[in-house]
BAMARKE-163903 format. One record per residue (C-alpha): y, z, x. Coordinates in nm, 2 decimals, always signed. Layout:
N
<site y="Y" z="Z" x="X"/>
...
end
This chain:
445
<site y="+5.25" z="+15.72" x="+16.14"/>
<site y="+5.41" z="+15.70" x="+15.80"/>
<site y="+5.50" z="+15.37" x="+15.63"/>
<site y="+5.85" z="+15.48" x="+15.54"/>
<site y="+6.10" z="+15.74" x="+15.65"/>
<site y="+6.40" z="+15.83" x="+15.44"/>
<site y="+6.67" z="+15.96" x="+15.68"/>
<site y="+7.01" z="+16.13" x="+15.63"/>
<site y="+6.91" z="+16.27" x="+15.29"/>
<site y="+7.01" z="+16.59" x="+15.12"/>
<site y="+6.75" z="+16.75" x="+14.89"/>
<site y="+6.74" z="+17.06" x="+14.68"/>
<site y="+6.51" z="+17.31" x="+14.85"/>
<site y="+6.49" z="+17.69" x="+14.86"/>
<site y="+6.76" z="+17.70" x="+14.59"/>
<site y="+7.01" z="+17.51" x="+14.79"/>
<site y="+7.10" z="+17.15" x="+14.88"/>
<site y="+7.00" z="+17.10" x="+15.25"/>
<site y="+6.97" z="+16.81" x="+15.49"/>
<site y="+6.62" z="+16.67" x="+15.52"/>
<site y="+6.41" z="+16.36" x="+15.60"/>
<site y="+6.11" z="+16.24" x="+15.40"/>
<site y="+5.80" z="+16.06" x="+15.53"/>
<site y="+5.59" z="+15.85" x="+15.30"/>
<site y="+5.25" z="+15.70" x="+15.36"/>
<site y="+5.04" z="+15.50" x="+15.11"/>
<site y="+5.27" z="+15.60" x="+14.82"/>
<site y="+5.25" z="+15.98" x="+14.89"/>
<site y="+5.50" z="+16.22" x="+15.05"/>
<site y="+5.34" z="+16.32" x="+15.39"/>
<site y="+5.62" z="+16.53" x="+15.54"/>
<site y="+5.95" z="+16.69" x="+15.46"/>
<site y="+6.15" z="+16.81" x="+15.75"/>
<site y="+6.50" z="+16.83" x="+15.90"/>
<site y="+6.41" z="+16.55" x="+16.15"/>
<site y="+6.12" z="+16.31" x="+16.14"/>
<site y="+6.03" z="+16.08" x="+16.43"/>
<site y="+6.09" z="+15.72" x="+16.30"/>
<site y="+5.92" z="+15.53" x="+16.58"/>
<site y="+5.67" z="+15.27" x="+16.48"/>
<site y="+5.76" z="+15.31" x="+16.11"/>
<site y="+5.75" z="+15.00" x="+15.89"/>
<site y="+6.07" z="+15.09" x="+15.71"/>
<site y="+6.36" z="+15.33" x="+15.75"/>
<site y="+6.58" z="+15.40" x="+15.45"/>
<site y="+6.92" z="+15.55" x="+15.53"/>
<site y="+7.03" z="+15.77" x="+15.24"/>
<site y="+7.37" z="+15.80" x="+15.40"/>
<site y="+7.40" z="+16.17" x="+15.32"/>
<site y="+7.33" z="+16.11" x="+14.95"/>
<site y="+7.14" z="+16.36" x="+14.73"/>
<site y="+6.78" z="+16.26" x="+14.69"/>
<site y="+6.59" z="+16.40" x="+14.39"/>
<site y="+6.24" z="+16.36" x="+14.25"/>
<site y="+6.21" z="+16.08" x="+14.00"/>
<site y="+6.25" z="+16.21" x="+13.64"/>
<site y="+5.96" z="+16.22" x="+13.40"/>
<site y="+6.04" z="+16.11" x="+13.04"/>
<site y="+5.75" z="+16.22" x="+12.82"/>
<site y="+5.88" z="+16.06" x="+12.51"/>
<site y="+5.96" z="+15.69" x="+12.49"/>
<site y="+5.89" z="+15.41" x="+12.24"/>
<site y="+5.86" z="+15.09" x="+12.43"/>
<site y="+5.77" z="+14.89" x="+12.11"/>
<site y="+5.49" z="+14.70" x="+12.28"/>
<site y="+5.27" z="+14.57" x="+12.12"/>
<site y="+5.41" z="+14.45" x="+11.79"/>
<site y="+5.79" z="+14.48" x="+11.82"/>
<site y="+5.87" z="+14.32" x="+12.15"/>
<site y="+6.20" z="+14.17" x="+12.02"/>
<site y="+6.33" z="+14.52" x="+12.05"/>
<site y="+6.16" z="+14.62" x="+12.38"/>
<site y="+5.85" z="+14.56" x="+12.59"/>
<site y="+5.68" z="+14.74" x="+12.87"/>
<site y="+5.87" z="+14.54" x="+13.14"/>
<site y="+6.22" z="+14.58" x="+13.00"/>
<site y="+6.16" z="+14.94" x="+12.89"/>
<site y="+6.03" z="+15.03" x="+13.24"/>
<site y="+6.32" z="+14.85" x="+13.40"/>
<site y="+6.57" z="+15.05" x="+13.19"/>
<site y="+6.38" z="+15.37" x="+13.29"/>
<site y="+6.39" z="+15.30" x="+13.66"/>
<site y="+6.76" z="+15.20" x="+13.65"/>
<site y="+6.83" z="+15.54" x="+13.51"/>
<site y="+6.62" z="+15.73" x="+13.76"/>
<site y="+6.31" z="+15.78" x="+13.55"/>
<site y="+5.99" z="+15.70" x="+13.75"/>
<site y="+5.72" z="+15.81" x="+13.50"/>
<site y="+5.71" z="+15.77" x="+13.12"/>
<site y="+5.48" z="+15.86" x="+12.84"/>
<site y="+5.47" z="+15.61" x="+12.55"/>
<site y="+5.42" z="+15.73" x="+12.19"/>
<site y="+5.19" z="+15.57" x="+11.93"/>
<site y="+5.41" z="+15.42" x="+11.66"/>
<site y="+5.37" z="+15.05" x="+11.77"/>
<site y="+5.22" z="+14.77" x="+11.57"/>
<site y="+4.93" z="+14.83" x="+11.55"/>
<site y="+4.97" z="+15.21" x="+11.59"/>
<site y="+4.77" z="+15.36" x="+11.87"/>
<site y="+4.51" z="+15.53" x="+11.65"/>
<site y="+4.17" z="+15.40" x="+11.76"/>
<site y="+4.00" z="+15.28" x="+12.08"/>
<site y="+4.08" z="+14.91" x="+12.01"/>
<site y="+4.45" z="+14.97" x="+11.96"/>
<site y="+4.46" z="+15.21" x="+12.26"/>
<site y="+4.30" z="+14.94" x="+12.48"/>
<site y="+4.54" z="+14.68" x="+12.35"/>
<site y="+4.84" z="+14.90" x="+12.45"/>
<site y="+4.68" z="+14.97" x="+12.79"/>
<site y="+4.67" z="+14.59" x="+12.85"/>
<site y="+5.03" z="+14.54" x="+12.75"/>
<site y="+5.14" z="+14.84" x="+12.96"/>
<site y="+5.03" z="+14.66" x="+13.28"/>
<site y="+5.38" z="+14.49" x="+13.27"/>
<site y="+5.54" z="+14.82" x="+13.36"/>
<site y="+5.73" z="+14.86" x="+13.70"/>
<site y="+5.68" z="+15.24" x="+13.70"/>
<site y="+5.39" z="+15.48" x="+13.63"/>
<site y="+5.31" z="+15.56" x="+13.28"/>
<site y="+5.09" z="+15.75" x="+13.03"/>
<site y="+4.99" z="+15.66" x="+12.68"/>
<site y="+4.97" z="+15.90" x="+12.39"/>
<site y="+4.72" z="+15.86" x="+12.11"/>
<site y="+4.83" z="+15.87" x="+11.75"/>
<site y="+4.71" z="+16.10" x="+11.47"/>
<site y="+4.68" z="+15.99" x="+11.11"/>
<site y="+4.35" z="+16.02" x="+10.91"/>
<site y="+4.17" z="+15.90" x="+11.22"/>
<site y="+4.00" z="+16.23" x="+11.31"/>
<site y="+3.68" z="+16.07" x="+11.42"/>
<site y="+3.87" z="+15.85" x="+11.68"/>
<site y="+4.05" z="+16.13" x="+11.86"/>
<site y="+3.78" z="+16.22" x="+12.11"/>
<site y="+3.72" z="+15.86" x="+12.20"/>
<site y="+4.09" z="+15.80" x="+12.28"/>
<site y="+4.10" z="+16.12" x="+12.48"/>
<site y="+3.82" z="+15.99" x="+12.70"/>
<site y="+3.99" z="+15.65" x="+12.73"/>
<site y="+4.27" z="+15.83" x="+12.91"/>
<site y="+4.52" z="+15.94" x="+12.64"/>
<site y="+4.79" z="+16.17" x="+12.80"/>
<site y="+4.83" z="+16.38" x="+12.48"/>
<site y="+4.83" z="+16.33" x="+12.10"/>
<site y="+5.14" z="+16.24" x="+11.90"/>
<site y="+5.41" z="+16.25" x="+11.82"/>
<site y="+5.24" z="+16.37" x="+11.51"/>
<site y="+5.47" z="+16.32" x="+11.21"/>
<site y="+5.49" z="+16.60" x="+10.96"/>
<site y="+5.74" z="+16.40" x="+10.74"/>
<site y="+5.80" z="+16.04" x="+10.67"/>
<site y="+5.97" z="+15.88" x="+10.96"/>
<site y="+5.81" z="+15.55" x="+11.06"/>
<site y="+5.57" z="+15.33" x="+10.87"/>
<site y="+5.40" z="+15.61" x="+10.68"/>
<site y="+5.23" z="+15.77" x="+10.99"/>
<site y="+5.30" z="+16.12" x="+10.86"/>
<site y="+5.01" z="+16.35" x="+10.78"/>
<site y="+4.97" z="+16.63" x="+10.53"/>
<site y="+4.90" z="+16.99" x="+10.61"/>
<site y="+4.53" z="+16.96" x="+10.57"/>
<site y="+4.50" z="+16.67" x="+10.80"/>
<site y="+4.73" z="+16.83" x="+11.05"/>
<site y="+4.51" z="+17.14" x="+11.06"/>
<site y="+4.19" z="+16.95" x="+11.11"/>
<site y="+4.35" z="+16.73" x="+11.38"/>
<site y="+4.49" z="+17.03" x="+11.57"/>
<site y="+4.15" z="+17.19" x="+11.56"/>
<site y="+3.99" z="+16.89" x="+11.73"/>
<site y="+4.28" z="+16.86" x="+11.98"/>
<site y="+4.24" z="+17.22" x="+12.07"/>
<site y="+3.87" z="+17.18" x="+12.13"/>
<site y="+3.95" z="+16.89" x="+12.36"/>
<site y="+4.20" z="+17.10" x="+12.56"/>
<site y="+4.47" z="+16.85" x="+12.49"/>
<site y="+4.84" z="+16.88" x="+12.39"/>
<site y="+4.96" z="+16.80" x="+12.04"/>
<site y="+5.32" z="+16.66" x="+12.03"/>
<site y="+5.47" z="+16.75" x="+11.70"/>
<site y="+5.76" z="+16.57" x="+11.52"/>
<site y="+5.86" z="+16.87" x="+11.31"/>
<site y="+6.03" z="+16.78" x="+10.98"/>
<site y="+5.89" z="+16.92" x="+10.65"/>
<site y="+5.82" z="+16.64" x="+10.40"/>
<site y="+5.86" z="+16.85" x="+10.09"/>
<site y="+6.21" z="+16.96" x="+10.21"/>
<site y="+6.30" z="+16.60" x="+10.31"/>
<site y="+6.21" z="+16.47" x="+9.96"/>
<site y="+6.41" z="+16.74" x="+9.79"/>
<site y="+6.73" z="+16.68" x="+9.99"/>
<site y="+6.70" z="+16.30" x="+9.97"/>
<site y="+6.67" z="+16.32" x="+9.59"/>
<site y="+6.98" z="+16.55" x="+9.58"/>
<site y="+7.18" z="+16.29" x="+9.79"/>
<site y="+7.09" z="+15.99" x="+9.57"/>
<site y="+7.39" z="+15.75" x="+9.56"/>
<site y="+7.55" z="+15.89" x="+9.88"/>
<site y="+7.65" z="+15.62" x="+10.12"/>
<site y="+7.83" z="+15.79" x="+10.41"/>
<site y="+7.64" z="+15.79" x="+10.74"/>
<site y="+7.66" z="+16.17" x="+10.74"/>
<site y="+7.43" z="+16.17" x="+10.44"/>
<site y="+7.14" z="+16.11" x="+10.67"/>
<site y="+7.20" z="+16.44" x="+10.85"/>
<site y="+7.22" z="+16.62" x="+10.51"/>
<site y="+6.90" z="+16.46" x="+10.39"/>
<site y="+6.71" z="+16.61" x="+10.68"/>
<site y="+6.87" z="+16.95" x="+10.72"/>
<site y="+6.79" z="+17.21" x="+10.99"/>
<site y="+6.59" z="+17.39" x="+10.73"/>
<site y="+6.34" z="+17.10" x="+10.73"/>
<site y="+6.28" z="+17.13" x="+11.10"/>
<site y="+6.26" z="+17.51" x="+11.10"/>
<site y="+6.00" z="+17.51" x="+10.82"/>
<site y="+5.79" z="+17.25" x="+10.99"/>
<site y="+5.79" z="+17.43" x="+11.32"/>
<site y="+5.68" z="+17.76" x="+11.16"/>
<site y="+5.41" z="+17.58" x="+10.96"/>
<site y="+5.27" z="+17.40" x="+11.27"/>
<site y="+5.26" z="+17.72" x="+11.47"/>
<site y="+5.08" z="+17.90" x="+11.19"/>
<site y="+4.82" z="+17.62" x="+11.15"/>
<site y="+4.77" z="+17.56" x="+11.52"/>
<site y="+4.60" z="+17.87" x="+11.64"/>
<site y="+4.55" z="+17.84" x="+12.01"/>
<site y="+4.60" z="+17.47" x="+12.03"/>
<site y="+4.87" z="+17.37" x="+12.28"/>
<site y="+5.18" z="+17.25" x="+12.08"/>
<site y="+5.47" z="+17.06" x="+12.22"/>
<site y="+5.76" z="+17.02" x="+11.98"/>
<site y="+5.95" z="+16.69" x="+12.02"/>
<site y="+6.33" z="+16.65" x="+12.01"/>
<site y="+6.43" z="+16.99" x="+11.88"/>
<site y="+6.77" z="+16.94" x="+11.71"/>
<site y="+6.87" z="+17.26" x="+11.52"/>
<site y="+6.98" z="+17.60" x="+11.65"/>
<site y="+6.78" z="+17.76" x="+11.37"/>
<site y="+6.46" z="+17.61" x="+11.51"/>
<site y="+6.52" z="+17.78" x="+11.85"/>
<site y="+6.49" z="+18.12" x="+11.70"/>
<site y="+6.15" z="+18.04" x="+11.55"/>
<site y="+6.03" z="+17.90" x="+11.88"/>
<site y="+6.17" z="+18.20" x="+12.07"/>
<site y="+5.98" z="+18.44" x="+11.85"/>
<site y="+5.66" z="+18.24" x="+11.86"/>
<site y="+5.67" z="+18.22" x="+12.24"/>
<site y="+5.67" z="+18.60" x="+12.28"/>
<site y="+5.30" z="+18.60" x="+12.17"/>
<site y="+5.19" z="+18.25" x="+12.24"/>
<site y="+5.19" z="+18.07" x="+12.58"/>
<site y="+5.07" z="+17.75" x="+12.43"/>
<site y="+5.41" z="+17.64" x="+12.28"/>
<site y="+5.66" z="+17.42" x="+12.46"/>
<site y="+5.95" z="+17.20" x="+12.33"/>
<site y="+6.19" z="+16.93" x="+12.44"/>
<site y="+6.55" z="+16.83" x="+12.35"/>
<site y="+6.68" z="+16.47" x="+12.36"/>
<site y="+7.01" z="+16.37" x="+12.51"/>
<site y="+7.15" z="+16.25" x="+12.18"/>
<site y="+7.13" z="+16.60" x="+12.04"/>
<site y="+7.30" z="+16.74" x="+12.35"/>
<site y="+7.58" z="+16.48" x="+12.39"/>
<site y="+7.64" z="+16.36" x="+12.04"/>
<site y="+7.70" z="+16.54" x="+11.71"/>
<site y="+7.79" z="+16.46" x="+11.35"/>
<site y="+8.14" z="+16.39" x="+11.47"/>
<site y="+8.01" z="+16.08" x="+11.63"/>
<site y="+7.92" z="+15.91" x="+11.30"/>
<site y="+8.29" z="+15.81" x="+11.28"/>
<site y="+8.25" z="+15.61" x="+11.60"/>
<site y="+7.89" z="+15.50" x="+11.57"/>
<site y="+7.83" z="+15.47" x="+11.19"/>
<site y="+7.47" z="+15.37" x="+11.12"/>
<site y="+7.41" z="+15.32" x="+11.49"/>
<site y="+7.39" z="+15.70" x="+11.51"/>
<site y="+7.09" z="+15.73" x="+11.28"/>
<site y="+6.78" z="+15.89" x="+11.43"/>
<site y="+6.52" z="+16.14" x="+11.32"/>
<site y="+6.57" z="+16.43" x="+11.34"/>
<site y="+6.94" z="+16.34" x="+11.28"/>
<site y="+7.26" z="+16.43" x="+11.45"/>
<site y="+7.37" z="+16.79" x="+11.40"/>
<site y="+7.70" z="+16.97" x="+11.40"/>
<site y="+7.88" z="+17.10" x="+11.70"/>
<site y="+7.75" z="+17.46" x="+11.66"/>
<site y="+7.39" z="+17.34" x="+11.68"/>
<site y="+7.47" z="+17.12" x="+11.98"/>
<site y="+7.61" z="+17.42" x="+12.17"/>
<site y="+7.30" z="+17.63" x="+12.08"/>
<site y="+7.08" z="+17.36" x="+12.22"/>
<site y="+7.26" z="+17.38" x="+12.55"/>
<site y="+7.21" z="+17.76" x="+12.55"/>
<site y="+6.84" z="+17.71" x="+12.47"/>
<site y="+6.81" z="+17.46" x="+12.75"/>
<site y="+6.97" z="+17.69" x="+13.00"/>
<site y="+6.79" z="+18.01" x="+12.90"/>
<site y="+6.45" z="+17.85" x="+12.91"/>
<site y="+6.35" z="+17.84" x="+12.54"/>
<site y="+6.37" z="+17.47" x="+12.56"/>
<site y="+6.13" z="+17.36" x="+12.83"/>
<site y="+6.22" z="+17.00" x="+12.90"/>
<site y="+6.44" z="+16.70" x="+12.83"/>
<site y="+6.30" z="+16.37" x="+12.70"/>
<site y="+6.49" z="+16.07" x="+12.58"/>
<site y="+6.30" z="+15.97" x="+12.26"/>
<site y="+6.40" z="+15.62" x="+12.37"/>
<site y="+6.37" z="+15.43" x="+12.04"/>
<site y="+6.54" z="+15.09" x="+12.07"/>
<site y="+6.64" z="+14.87" x="+11.78"/>
<site y="+6.86" z="+14.56" x="+11.80"/>
<site y="+7.22" z="+14.63" x="+11.71"/>
<site y="+7.23" z="+14.40" x="+11.41"/>
<site y="+6.92" z="+14.57" x="+11.26"/>
<site y="+7.11" z="+14.90" x="+11.24"/>
<site y="+7.43" z="+14.75" x="+11.10"/>
<site y="+7.34" z="+14.80" x="+10.74"/>
<site y="+7.35" z="+15.09" x="+10.49"/>
<site y="+7.25" z="+15.43" x="+10.62"/>
<site y="+6.93" z="+15.44" x="+10.41"/>
<site y="+6.81" z="+15.10" x="+10.52"/>
<site y="+6.90" z="+15.12" x="+10.89"/>
<site y="+6.61" z="+15.20" x="+11.12"/>
<site y="+6.61" z="+15.54" x="+11.29"/>
<site y="+6.64" z="+15.57" x="+11.67"/>
<site y="+6.86" z="+15.50" x="+11.96"/>
<site y="+6.80" z="+15.37" x="+12.32"/>
<site y="+6.82" z="+15.65" x="+12.58"/>
<site y="+6.58" z="+15.62" x="+12.87"/>
<site y="+6.83" z="+15.46" x="+13.10"/>
<site y="+7.11" z="+15.71" x="+13.03"/>
<site y="+6.92" z="+16.04" x="+13.01"/>
<site y="+6.95" z="+16.13" x="+13.38"/>
<site y="+7.29" z="+15.99" x="+13.44"/>
<site y="+7.43" z="+16.20" x="+13.15"/>
<site y="+7.24" z="+16.51" x="+13.27"/>
<site y="+7.36" z="+16.47" x="+13.63"/>
<site y="+7.72" z="+16.45" x="+13.51"/>
<site y="+7.65" z="+16.76" x="+13.31"/>
<site y="+7.55" z="+16.93" x="+13.64"/>
<site y="+7.88" z="+16.82" x="+13.79"/>
<site y="+8.06" z="+16.96" x="+13.49"/>
<site y="+7.87" z="+17.30" x="+13.52"/>
<site y="+7.69" z="+17.26" x="+13.18"/>
<site y="+7.36" z="+17.31" x="+13.36"/>
<site y="+7.26" z="+17.39" x="+13.72"/>
<site y="+7.09" z="+17.14" x="+13.94"/>
<site y="+6.80" z="+17.38" x="+13.98"/>
<site y="+6.75" z="+17.40" x="+13.60"/>
<site y="+6.79" z="+17.02" x="+13.56"/>
<site y="+6.51" z="+16.96" x="+13.81"/>
<site y="+6.29" z="+17.20" x="+13.62"/>
<site y="+6.34" z="+17.04" x="+13.28"/>
<site y="+6.34" z="+16.68" x="+13.40"/>
<site y="+6.08" z="+16.68" x="+13.67"/>
<site y="+5.86" z="+16.99" x="+13.74"/>
<site y="+5.80" z="+17.12" x="+13.39"/>
<site y="+5.71" z="+16.78" x="+13.23"/>
<site y="+5.46" z="+16.73" x="+13.51"/>
<site y="+5.31" z="+17.07" x="+13.45"/>
<site y="+5.28" z="+17.04" x="+13.07"/>
<site y="+5.12" z="+16.69" x="+13.08"/>
<site y="+4.92" z="+16.72" x="+13.40"/>
<site y="+5.10" z="+16.46" x="+13.62"/>
<site y="+5.09" z="+16.45" x="+14.00"/>
<site y="+5.47" z="+16.42" x="+14.00"/>
<site y="+5.79" z="+16.60" x="+13.99"/>
<site y="+5.86" z="+16.76" x="+14.33"/>
<site y="+5.95" z="+16.65" x="+14.68"/>
<site y="+5.65" z="+16.81" x="+14.86"/>
<site y="+5.37" z="+16.69" x="+15.08"/>
<site y="+5.08" z="+16.54" x="+14.89"/>
<site y="+5.29" z="+16.44" x="+14.58"/>
<site y="+5.37" z="+16.09" x="+14.47"/>
<site y="+5.67" z="+15.95" x="+14.65"/>
<site y="+5.88" z="+15.90" x="+14.33"/>
<site y="+6.24" z="+15.95" x="+14.45"/>
<site y="+6.59" z="+15.88" x="+14.34"/>
<site y="+6.89" z="+15.84" x="+14.57"/>
<site y="+7.19" z="+15.96" x="+14.37"/>
<site y="+7.51" z="+15.76" x="+14.34"/>
<site y="+7.87" z="+15.84" x="+14.22"/>
<site y="+8.00" z="+15.89" x="+13.87"/>
<site y="+8.05" z="+15.56" x="+13.68"/>
<site y="+8.13" z="+15.44" x="+13.33"/>
<site y="+7.83" z="+15.36" x="+13.11"/>
<site y="+7.86" z="+15.01" x="+12.98"/>
<site y="+7.63" z="+14.85" x="+12.73"/>
<site y="+7.64" z="+14.51" x="+12.90"/>
<site y="+7.48" z="+14.67" x="+13.21"/>
<site y="+7.19" z="+14.83" x="+13.02"/>
<site y="+6.84" z="+14.68" x="+13.09"/>
<site y="+6.69" z="+14.75" x="+12.75"/>
<site y="+6.65" z="+14.46" x="+12.51"/>
<site y="+6.84" z="+14.67" x="+12.25"/>
<site y="+7.16" z="+14.56" x="+12.42"/>
<site y="+7.37" z="+14.86" x="+12.33"/>
<site y="+7.40" z="+15.23" x="+12.39"/>
<site y="+7.55" z="+15.52" x="+12.18"/>
<site y="+7.71" z="+15.64" x="+12.51"/>
<site y="+7.91" z="+15.32" x="+12.58"/>
<site y="+8.22" z="+15.41" x="+12.78"/>
<site y="+8.11" z="+15.76" x="+12.85"/>
<site y="+8.05" z="+15.86" x="+13.21"/>
<site y="+7.72" z="+15.91" x="+13.40"/>
<site y="+7.58" z="+15.93" x="+13.75"/>
<site y="+7.33" z="+15.65" x="+13.81"/>
<site y="+7.10" z="+15.61" x="+14.11"/>
<site y="+7.18" z="+15.40" x="+14.41"/>
<site y="+6.81" z="+15.36" x="+14.46"/>
<site y="+6.49" z="+15.43" x="+14.27"/>
<site y="+6.16" z="+15.46" x="+14.45"/>
<site y="+5.82" z="+15.46" x="+14.28"/>
<site y="+5.53" z="+15.56" x="+14.49"/>
<site y="+5.71" z="+15.46" x="+14.81"/>
<site y="+5.83" z="+15.12" x="+14.68"/>
<site y="+6.19" z="+15.05" x="+14.60"/>
<site y="+6.21" z="+14.93" x="+14.24"/>
<site y="+6.58" z="+14.95" x="+14.18"/>
<site y="+6.87" z="+14.92" x="+14.42"/>
<site y="+7.24" z="+14.92" x="+14.32"/>
<site y="+7.15" z="+14.86" x="+13.96"/>
<site y="+6.94" z="+14.55" x="+14.04"/>
<site y="+6.57" z="+14.54" x="+13.96"/>
<site y="+6.38" z="+14.44" x="+14.27"/>
<site y="+6.03" z="+14.55" x="+14.17"/>
<site y="+5.75" z="+14.31" x="+14.08"/>
<site y="+5.65" z="+14.30" x="+13.72"/>
<site y="+5.34" z="+14.52" x="+13.68"/>
<site y="+5.37" z="+14.73" x="+13.99"/>
<site y="+5.35" z="+15.05" x="+13.79"/>
<site y="+5.02" z="+15.24" x="+13.74"/>
<site y="+4.85" z="+15.40" x="+13.45"/>
<site y="+4.80" z="+15.78" x="+13.48"/>
<site y="+4.50" z="+15.88" x="+13.28"/>
<site y="+4.51" z="+16.21" x="+13.09"/>
<site y="+4.29" z="+16.51" x="+13.16"/>
<site y="+4.01" z="+16.40" x="+12.94"/>
<site y="+3.96" z="+16.06" x="+13.10"/>
<site y="+3.60" z="+15.95" x="+13.14"/>
<site y="+3.56" z="+15.66" x="+13.38"/>
<site y="+3.31" z="+15.38" x="+13.31"/>
<site y="+3.10" z="+15.51" x="+13.60"/>
<site y="+3.09" z="+15.86" x="+13.45"/>
<site y="+3.00" z="+15.71" x="+13.11"/>
<site y="+2.71" z="+15.52" x="+13.27"/>
<site y="+2.59" z="+15.83" x="+13.46"/>
end
């Protein structure tokens, strides 16, 4: 008999929302049917006719741990994720120290044990080419984000290093996650804007041209290596990706909520709080991103959760750190977008659940027998309020906007959030090793 049965649920199956019940045993979904016998079951969860969806997978977070835990740590970041309906995250390497060698990778693995949801860890790429294979075998999910332009603590690489790294990553069969901004273009535009002080200057200093050039350069250099472009922000970039995809099945890309729901018009409201890399774009680019998300050129959504404390960002636009919190609000915003007919539920499940799992090799993303029981019971529309956010950042660029939050978040069959309250034990999340993981036993053999 199963451990848990979720009764009176509605799920999206066969292109329609239908009544169903879900049986869970040992953290896995064991049956999905209209009616499941609940005799001798340890726990029955009554969904009360609510929509139940797979937990979202956010493949791009910066939980700041180790080294910057005043901004976030693995516990608070994972709590924020779970409260927003995200049940799996992949953390990126720009922590202190950056995750660029076996020692720093193991250090992050140790800190990540505080997480309340499942997670992967990406390995960084700088001039550490001899370390890439070792980190892959330690369980890295993918490589990157690889910075093609200055963005954070000088982790960017030049074209030669990028080419050498992509060659190694391709040989390993791994995915290279690219932060596509061209350094030469950035320098040229920053110099031209010297003395400008308006927040909009940041967007002008990293124009769409910078992203487009970097994307085309990376594709040319990569050969057959699998490329995943992070946080595409410009409509012009989509045309380059669309053209490349016609001849190359190894290219995928993501869009972040802040480029879908915010634009340069929001600088008036947010000021320097609205600074991120790549920066906010105009309304026309925003609409082209929605089109790209709906027509399949953009493969997935990811939050690029990059928390900073509010006071850190309240300085001049050039000194303010780049990044905004977003893991807790990603799915609530997207679910409201479904309600407003900006995207279909079918497409949202593809870009938030099934496709991220496919790209990064995760046993997640669908409500089917044999998959991890990562589930979200959906609530009603509500106002997003910064004082209710679980991130240490303590603010959100979406304050007073609307979203649809979960009534309950379930990770591998365990309720971790209920009615906005964290009820999970610290450290109940599990690491998900990447495809190249070599266990100690295999190493000894």
